[in-house]
N, C-alpha and C positions, 0 to 999 in steps of 0.2 A: 446699220450694223448693230448687232446685239451687244449690249453691255455685258462685260464679264462681272459675275456676281462676286462680291467680297464676302469671305467667311471670317467670323471672329468667334473666339471663345473667351469666357471670363476667367482670368487668372488673378487671384488675390485682389478681386474687386476691379480689375482693369480689363478692358477689352483688348485682346491681342489678335492681330490678323494672322490667319493660318490658311493652309491649302484646303481644298475641298475634301481631300482624303483624310487629313488630320481632323477636320471638323466632323465628318461623318463617324470616324472611329471614336472620337471623344464622346459624342452624344450617344452612340451605341453603348459604350461602356457606362455612361451615366444612367441610361435607361435600364441596363442589365443590373447595375447596383441597386437602383430603386426597386426593380422587380424582385430581387433577392431579399431586400429588406421587407417588402410587403409580404412575401411568402413566409419569411421567418416570423413576422408578427402574426400572421394567420395561424401558424402552427405553434405559437406560444414559445418560440425560442428566446432564451434570455442570455444576454452577454454579460460576463463579469465586468467588462469595461464600463458598463452602465453604472457600476458602483464607484467609479473613479472619483476621487476628490482631490483637492490641492495637496492634502497630507498623505493620502493613501492611494494605492493602486488596487483596483477591484479584483485583479487576478490574485492578489495576496490572500483573498478570502477563499480560494479554492482549497479544499481540505487535502492533505497529503495522506492518501490511502495506502501508500507503500510502506512508509516508515511505521514502526510500532508506536503505539500511544505510550506516553510517559507513564501513565497509571499502570499499564500492563507490564512494562519493564520493571517498575518498582515492585509490583505484586509478585512477579516471577522471581525477582531477586530475594525478596523476603521469604517466600516459600522454599527456595533453594537453601537459604541459610538455616531455616527451621529444620528442613530435612537432614542437612548435614549434622546439626546438633542432635537430632533423634538417632541418626545412624551411629554417632559417637557413643550413645548409651547402650548399644548392642554389644554382645560378647564378641571376642576376636573372631571366633569361628563364624558367627552370624554375619559379621562385617565382611569377611572374606567371601562368603557365599554370595552376598549382595553385590560385591565388587565384581566377582567373576560373571554373574548372570546379567547384571545391568550395565556395568561400566566396560566390561570386555565383550559384552554381547554374545556370550556363549550360551548354547541351549542346555537344558537339563540333561539331555542325552549325552552331549559332549562332556559335561562335568561328570556324569556317571561313568563314562569310559575312562576318563583321566584319573578319577579318584578310586574307582572300584566300588563305589557306593551305589546301591540300587537307584534307578531313576525315580521310582515312586517315593523313596525316602527323601531324595533331594527336592522333589515336588512338594511333599508335606512340610519339610523344613522351610522352604521358600514361602509357602502359604502362611505358616505360623509367624515367620519374621515379618511378612507384609501386614498381617493383622496387628502385630505388636506396633509396627511403625505407624499404622493408621491411628491407633489409640494414642500414641505419643504425639502425633501431629495435631490431634483434636484437643489436646490439653491447652 
């Protein structure tokens, strides 16, 4: 009579008896894992977990590309403050035109219809104001 083969797998350094089905599934998974690791190594795949130490997690080194950089936020804030200071130096009429065109997002044509001033005149005023703001910002 043929002896029944015993199947064992190593779990935490100890041999554990298992069924043939568990044994075959386990070693298929191990072989698949090894195959994928070899494939990754051949293609130069790098895992951030390779940077893990006792103090840090390698995944913490992944840059956050969604959030704005602190430097950009500060720069934007400083430019906005400077722009508001420069706008405060404009005349009341110039400030109103800038507010209507850029803060209320109205077109020159809409402003022309509402005020009765020619669209070309509004365009020229806007161009002059923007040139003045540019000079003030560059100081």
